[in-house]
N, C-alpha and C positions, 0 to 999 in steps of 0.2 A: 336354579343356576348357582345360587349362594350355597346351597347344601352340597352340590357337587364339588365346589371349590374347597369346602370344609373337609369333605371326605378325602379329597386329593391331598390336602395339607396334612392330614393325619396319616394317611397310608404311605405317601412318598417317603418321608423320613424312616418309617418302619421298614420299608423295603431296602433303602440305601444303607442304613446303619445296622444291618443285621449281625455284623461281626464276622468272624471267620470260623464258624462251627465245623466246616469241612476242610479246613486247611491241612495241607500235607507238608510236613517238615522237610527242609532241604536235605537233611541227613538220611531221610527215608526214601529218597528218589535216586535212581541210578542214571547218571548222565553219561551216555556213551560218547566218547571222544573220537574213536576210530574203530573200524572193523576190517577184517581181512579174511579172505578165503584162498587157500593154497592147495595144490596137489602135492602130497608128501608120500612117496613110495606107494602109489596106487590108492592112497587113502585121502580123504578130504579133511583138511585141517582148517577150522574156523577159530579166529582169535578176536577178542574184543578188548578194548582199553576203556576202562570205566573210571571216571573221576571220583575222588574221595573228598567231598566238600568239607568234612570236619577237619581235615588236615591242611586246608588252605590257610586257615587263620583269618585275619581280616584287619581292617584299620583299627589300631589301638588294642588288638587282642594280645593277651599275654598268657602263656601257658594254655591249659585246657587241651582240647583236641578231640573229645568225643569218642575215645576208645580205640582209635587206630594207632598202630605202632609203626615205627620206622619213619623215614624222612620222605618217602615217595608220596606224591599227591594223586596217584593213580593206581589202579589194579589191573593186571593183565590176566585174562581168563582165556584158556585155549582148550579145544576139544578136537579129537580125531575120530572119524567115523567112515565106514565104507561108502556111504552116499550122503549128500547134503541133507536129506530128510530123516536120517537115522542118527540118533544120539546114543551114547553109552550110559 
């Protein structure tokens, strides 16, 4: 029983304190804020609004920005196709 507790005492911190080896940066993830699908002259138009986290700034942030230009904190992407399953 004592050996089991010792092994648990050694392994538990190793499992909990492993760090963030598989962490994904916020700037590498696309956060979709809104989507829309419309019928436009017989074609299907799909639009997505994607957040740009690097242009949000943050508490106490000055300058920087991570490579985005302009003052918008979002990106609008739109595509038109004959069917919802077919892209260009």
